GUMISE-582508 format. One line per 8 residues: number of its first residue (from 1); their letters; for each residue x, y, z of N, C-alpha, C. Coordinates in steps of 0.1 Angstrom, whole numbers, plus 5000, padded with zeros to 4 digits. Example, Ala and Ser with C-alpha at 12.3 -4.5 7.8 and 13.67 -1.06 7.14 Angstrom:
% residues 2
1	AS	5132 4943 5078 5123 4955 5078 5132 4967 5078; 5128 4978 5071 5137 4989 5071 5129 5000 5079
//
This chain:
% residues 213
1	XXXXXXXX	5205 1641 3345 5213 1645 3357 5226 1652 3352; 5229 1663 3358 5241 1671 3354 5254 1664 3359; 5265 1667 3352 5278 1661 3357 5281 1664 3371; 5277 1675 3376 5279 1678 3391 5271 1669 3399; 5258 1668 3396 5249 1659 3404 5254 1645 3404; 5259 1640 3392 5265 1627 3391 5277 1625 3400; 5286 1635 3401 5298 1635 3409 5294 1634 3424; 5284 1642 3428 5279 1642 3442 5274 1629 3445
9	XXXXXXXX	5266 1623 3436 5260 1610 3439 5270 1599 3441; 5281 1600 3433 5292 1590 3434 5301 1593 3445; 5300 1605 3451 5309 1608 3462 5322 1614 3457; 5323 1619 3445 5335 1625 3439 5336 1639 3443; 5348 1644 3447 5349 1658 3450 5351 1667 3438; 5355 1661 3427 5357 1669 3415 5351 1661 3403; 5348 1669 3392 5343 1663 3380 5347 1672 3368; 5347 1666 3357 5351 1674 3345 5339 1678 3336
17	XXXXXXXX	5339 1690 3332 5328 1695 3324 5333 1708 3316; 5325 1713 3307 5329 1724 3299 5328 1737 3307; 5339 1746 3306 5339 1759 3313 5338 1769 3302; 5327 1778 3303 5325 1788 3294 5336 1799 3293; 5342 1801 3305 5353 1811 3306 5366 1806 3299; 5369 1794 3303 5381 1788 3297 5380 1783 3283; 5367 1780 3279 5364 1775 3266 5369 1761 3263; 5369 1753 3274 5374 1739 3272 5369 1731 3285
25	XXXXXXXX	5371 1718 3284 5367 1709 3295 5378 1711 3306; 5373 1714 3318 5383 1715 3330 5377 1709 3342; 5385 1707 3352 5380 1701 3365 5372 1712 3372; 5361 1707 3378 5352 1716 3386 5351 1710 3400; 5349 1718 3410 5346 1713 3424 5332 1710 3425; 5329 1698 3430 5315 1694 3432 5308 1702 3443; 5316 1706 3453 5310 1714 3464 5306 1728 3460; 5312 1734 3451 5309 1748 3447 5306 1749 3432
33	XXXXXXXX	5308 1739 3424 5306 1739 3410 5315 1750 3403; 5327 1753 3410 5336 1762 3405 5346 1755 3395; 5351 1762 3385 5361 1757 3376 5374 1759 3384; 5382 1748 3386 5394 1749 3394 5405 1758 3387; 5405 1758 3374 5415 1767 3367 5411 1781 3369; 5398 1785 3367 5394 1799 3369 5396 1803 3384; 5394 1794 3393 5396 1797 3407 5410 1800 3410; 5419 1792 3404 5434 1794 3406 5438 1808 3400
41	XXXXXXXX	5433 1811 3389 5436 1824 3382 5431 1836 3391; 5419 1834 3396 5414 1845 3405 5423 1847 3417; 5427 1836 3423 5436 1837 3435 5449 1844 3432; 5455 1840 3421 5468 1846 3416 5466 1861 3414; 5455 1865 3407 5453 1879 3405 5450 1887 3417; 5443 1881 3427 5440 1887 3439 5453 1890 3447; 5461 1879 3448 5474 1881 3455 5483 1891 3448; 5482 1892 3435 5490 1903 3428 5485 1917 3431
49	XXXXXXXX	5472 1918 3432 5466 1931 3434 5466 1935 3449; 5469 1926 3458 5469 1928 3472 5482 1924 3479; 5493 1928 3473 5506 1923 3478 5509 1927 3492; 5505 1940 3495 5508 1945 3509 5500 1937 3519; 5487 1934 3516 5479 1926 3525 5484 1912 3527; 5488 1906 3516 5494 1892 3516 5506 1892 3525; 5515 1902 3522 5528 1902 3530 5526 1904 3545; 5516 1913 3548 5513 1916 3562 5507 1903 3569
57	XXXXXXXX	5499 1896 3562 5492 1884 3567 5503 1873 3569; 5511 1872 3559 5522 1861 3561 5531 1864 3572; 5535 1877 3573 5544 1882 3584 5538 1879 3598; 5525 1882 3599 5517 1880 3611 5516 1865 3614; 5514 1857 3604 5512 1843 3606 5526 1837 3610; 5537 1841 3604 5550 1836 3608 5553 1839 3622; 5550 1852 3626 5553 1856 3640 5545 1848 3650; 5532 1846 3647 5524 1838 3656 5529 1824 3657
65	XXXXXXXX	5533 1818 3645 5539 1805 3645 5552 1804 3653; 5560 1814 3652 5573 1814 3660 5570 1815 3675; 5561 1823 3679 5557 1824 3693 5552 1811 3698; 5543 1805 3691 5537 1792 3695 5548 1781 3696; 5557 1781 3686 5568 1772 3686 5578 1774 3698; 5580 1787 3701 5589 1790 3712 5583 1786 3725; 5570 1788 3727 5563 1784 3739 5563 1769 3741; 5561 1762 3729 5561 1747 3730 5574 1742 3734
73	XXXXXXXX	5585 1748 3729 5598 1743 3732 5602 1746 3747; 5597 1757 3752 5599 1761 3766 5591 1751 3775; 5579 1748 3771 5571 1739 3780 5575 1725 3779; 5582 1721 3768 5585 1707 3766 5600 1705 3764; 5608 1714 3770 5623 1714 3768 5629 1700 3772; 5625 1695 3783 5631 1682 3788 5627 1671 3779; 5615 1670 3775 5610 1660 3765 5618 1661 3752; 5620 1673 3747 5627 1675 3734 5641 1671 3735
81	XXXXXXXX	5648 1675 3747 5662 1671 3749 5664 1656 3749; 5654 1649 3755 5655 1634 3756 5654 1628 3742; 5644 1633 3734 5642 1628 3721 5654 1631 3712; 5660 1643 3713 5671 1646 3705 5683 1637 3708; 5685 1635 3722 5696 1627 3726 5695 1613 3721; 5682 1608 3722 5680 1594 3717 5682 1593 3702; 5677 1603 3695 5679 1603 3680 5694 1603 3676; 5701 1612 3683 5716 1614 3680 5724 1601 3684
89	XXXXXXXX	5719 1593 3693 5727 1582 3698 5726 1570 3688; 5717 1570 3679 5716 1559 3670 5727 1560 3660; 5734 1549 3657 5745 1548 3648 5742 1554 3634; 5731 1550 3629 5728 1555 3615 5726 1570 3615; 5721 1576 3626 5719 1590 3626 5732 1598 3629; 5741 1591 3636 5754 1597 3638 5761 1598 3625; 5760 1587 3617 5767 1587 3604 5761 1598 3595; 5748 1599 3595 5741 1610 3587 5745 1624 3591
97	XXXXXXXX	5746 1626 3604 5750 1639 3609 5765 1643 3605; 5774 1633 3606 5788 1635 3603 5789 1638 3588; 5782 1630 3580 5782 1633 3565 5777 1646 3562; 5766 1650 3569 5760 1663 3566 5769 1675 3570; 5776 1673 3582 5785 1683 3586 5797 1685 3577; 5802 1673 3572 5814 1673 3563 5810 1680 3550; 5798 1678 3545 5793 1684 3533 5792 1699 3534; 5786 1703 3545 5784 1718 3548 5798 1724 3550
105	XXXXXXXX	5807 1717 3557 5820 1723 3559 5828 1725 3546; 5826 1716 3537 5833 1716 3524 5827 1726 3515; 5814 1727 3514 5807 1735 3504 5803 1749 3509; 5801 1751 3522 5796 1764 3527 5807 1772 3534; 5813 1782 3529 5823 1790 3535 5819 1795 3549; 5807 1799 3550 5802 1805 3563 5803 1794 3574; 5798 1782 3571 5798 1771 3580 5812 1767 3584; 5821 1767 3574 5835 1764 3576 5841 1774 3586
113	XXXXXXXX	5839 1786 3583 5845 1797 3592 5839 1796 3606; 5826 1793 3607 5820 1791 3621 5826 1780 3628; 5828 1769 3621 5834 1757 3627 5849 1760 3632; 5856 1766 3623 5870 1769 3626 5871 1778 3638; 5863 1789 3638 5863 1799 3648 5859 1793 3661; 5848 1785 3661 5843 1778 3674 5854 1770 3680; 5861 1762 3672 5872 1754 3677 5884 1762 3683; 5887 1772 3675 5898 1781 3680 5895 1788 3692
121	XXXXXXXX	5883 1793 3694 5879 1800 3706 5879 1790 3718; 5874 1778 3715 5874 1768 3726 5889 1765 3731; 5898 1764 3721 5912 1762 3725 5918 1774 3732; 5914 1786 3728 5919 1798 3735 5915 1798 3749; 5902 1795 3752 5897 1795 3765 5904 1784 3774; 5905 1772 3768 5911 1761 3775 5926 1764 3779; 5933 1771 3769 5947 1774 3771 5949 1784 3782; 5938 1791 3787 5939 1801 3797 5932 1796 3810
129	XXXXXXXX	5930 1783 3811 5924 1777 3823 5909 1779 3824; 5902 1782 3813 5888 1784 3814 5881 1775 3804; 5868 1776 3804 5859 1769 3794 5851 1778 3786; 5848 1774 3774 5840 1783 3765 5826 1783 3770; 5821 1794 3774 5807 1796 3779 5799 1804 3770; 5790 1798 3762 5782 1805 3753 5785 1802 3739; 5776 1807 3730 5778 1805 3716 5789 1815 3711; 5796 1811 3700 5808 1818 3695 5804 1832 3691
137	XXXXXXXX	5793 1833 3683 5789 1847 3678 5784 1856 3689; 5779 1850 3700 5775 1859 3711 5787 1863 3719; 5797 1855 3720 5809 1858 3728 5818 1869 3720; 5818 1868 3707 5826 1877 3699 5819 1889 3693; 5806 1888 3692 5798 1900 3687 5797 1901 3673; 5799 1891 3665 5797 1891 3650 5793 1877 3646; 5787 1876 3634 5782 1864 3629 5792 1858 3619; 5790 1845 3615 5798 1839 3605 5798 1846 3592
145	XXXXXXXX	5786 1851 3588 5785 1858 3575 5793 1871 3576; 5793 1878 3587 5801 1891 3588 5816 1888 3587; 5820 1876 3593 5834 1872 3592 5838 1869 3578; 5829 1862 3571 5831 1859 3557 5833 1872 3548; 5825 1881 3550 5826 1894 3543 5839 1901 3546; 5842 1901 3559 5855 1908 3563 5867 1901 3557; 5868 1888 3558 5879 1880 3553 5880 1881 3538; 5869 1880 3531 5868 1881 3516 5873 1895 3511
153	XXXXXXXX	5871 1905 3519 5875 1919 3515 5890 1920 3516; 5897 1911 3522 5911 1912 3524 5919 1901 3516; 5911 1894 3507 5918 1884 3499 5929 1890 3491; 5940 1882 3490 5951 1885 3481 5949 1878 3468; 5957 1882 3458 5956 1875 3445 5957 1860 3446; 5948 1853 3440 5948 1838 3440 5940 1832 3451; 5936 1840 3461 5928 1835 3472 5913 1833 3469; 5908 1821 3471 5894 1819 3469 5889 1810 3481
161	XXXXXXXX	5876 1808 3481 5871 1799 3492 5874 1785 3489; 5878 1782 3477 5881 1768 3473 5895 1763 3477; 5904 1773 3480 5917 1769 3484 5920 1773 3498; 5910 1775 3506 5912 1778 3521 5917 1765 3528; 5928 1766 3534 5933 1755 3543 5939 1743 3535; 5939 1743 3522 5944 1732 3514 5959 1734 3513; 5966 1724 3508 5981 1725 3505 5984 1737 3497; 5992 1746 3503 5995 1758 3496 5985 1768 3496
169	XXXXXXXX	5974 1766 3504 5963 1775 3505 5965 1785 3516; 5954 1792 3519 5955 1803 3529 5948 1799 3542; 5951 1807 3552 5946 1804 3565 5942 1818 3572; 5934 1817 3582 5931 1829 3590 5942 1832 3600; 5948 1844 3598 5959 1848 3607 5955 1859 3616; 5961 1859 3628 5958 1870 3638 5969 1880 3636; 5966 1893 3634 5976 1903 3632 5984 1903 3645; 5978 1904 3656 5985 1903 3669 5982 1888 3673
177	XXXXXXXX	5993 1880 3674 5991 1865 3677 5983 1863 3690; 5977 1851 3690 5969 1847 3702 5977 1847 3714; 5990 1843 3713 5999 1842 3725 6001 1855 3732; 5998 1866 3725 6000 1879 3732 5988 1882 3742; 5977 1874 3740 5966 1876 3749 5965 1865 3759; 5969 1869 3771 5971 1859 3782 5959 1858 3791; 5949 1866 3790 5937 1865 3799 5925 1862 3791; 5916 1855 3797 5903 1852 3791 5895 1864 3788
185	XXXXXXXX	5898 1875 3796 5891 1887 3794 5894 1894 3781; 5905 1889 3774 5910 1895 3762 5904 1888 3750; 5895 1878 3752 5890 1870 3741 5884 1878 3730; 5876 1888 3733 5870 1896 3723 5880 1904 3715; 5890 1909 3722 5901 1917 3715 5909 1908 3706; 5912 1896 3710 5920 1887 3702 5913 1883 3690; 5900 1881 3690 5892 1876 3679 5884 1887 3672; 5887 1900 3675 5881 1911 3668 5883 1910 3653
193	XXXXXXXX	5873 1914 3645 5875 1914 3631 5887 1921 3626; 5890 1932 3632 5902 1939 3627 5915 1932 3630; 5915 1922 3639 5927 1914 3642 5928 1901 3634; 5918 1899 3625 5918 1887 3617 5920 1891 3602; 5928 1883 3595 5931 1885 3581 5935 1872 3574; 5933 1871 3561 5937 1859 3554 5952 1860 3550; 5960 1849 3552 5974 1848 3548 5977 1835 3543; 5986 1834 3533 5990 1821 3528 5996 1813 3539
201	XXXXXXXX	5993 1800 3539 5996 1791 3550 6011 1790 3553; 6019 1789 3542 6034 1787 3544 6040 1800 3551; 6035 1811 3547 6040 1824 3553 6035 1825 3567; 6023 1821 3570 6017 1822 3583 6024 1813 3593; 6028 1801 3588 6035 1792 3597 6049 1796 3600; 6055 1802 3589 6069 1807 3591 6070 1819 3600; 6059 1826 3601 6059 1838 3610 6059 1834 3625; 6052 1822 3627 6051 1818 3641 6043 1827 3649
209	XXXXX	6047 1830 3661 6039 1839 3670 6045 1853 3670; 6053 1857 3660 6059 1870 3659 6048 1880 3655; 6048 1892 3661 6039 1902 3657 6046 1911 3647; 6042 1909 3634 6048 1917 3623 6039 1930 3621; 6045 1941 3623 6037 1954 3621 6033 1959 3635
//
């Protein structure tokens, strides 16, 4: 009885025997009598020779998956909200979320900028008798990554993402101070990229709400 027949008889999905191509004992599939190593090499070679097909297939698969996921969320939005609310209400999960947020705030400049900007926009709206309606990047028209690139391009000597906001560090300054914008309709103008720049904290606080320049 061959090794394959013995494996099938025992109910094993794989067995070890000599492969003429590899020149050594390798695992074989009992269902097809294929050498697993040879099969893996063929797949790698096929993917290499058909990169465009593979990329198109993966792109199509991802798109289908996104559409299915979007539909599921729409059809089960209430159920999902309840589950998320229940999960977030647990003390151990609250602790995990806070620790995760602190870690991202500390280590990721983009997340830090998004957090600071979101809070500042909320305060701007509240100070003008309104509430913040919508996500920050949608209200302002740019992403956290775009803000990071803009601020970084204006860094002065000694400024890094490691000394943002720390003692003697730098802060985000409004060229035209927020107090000059009295209407909620001026939100986008106040927080436009061209109105934001990095400045050393001590200087920024000494300037107050004066418009220099």
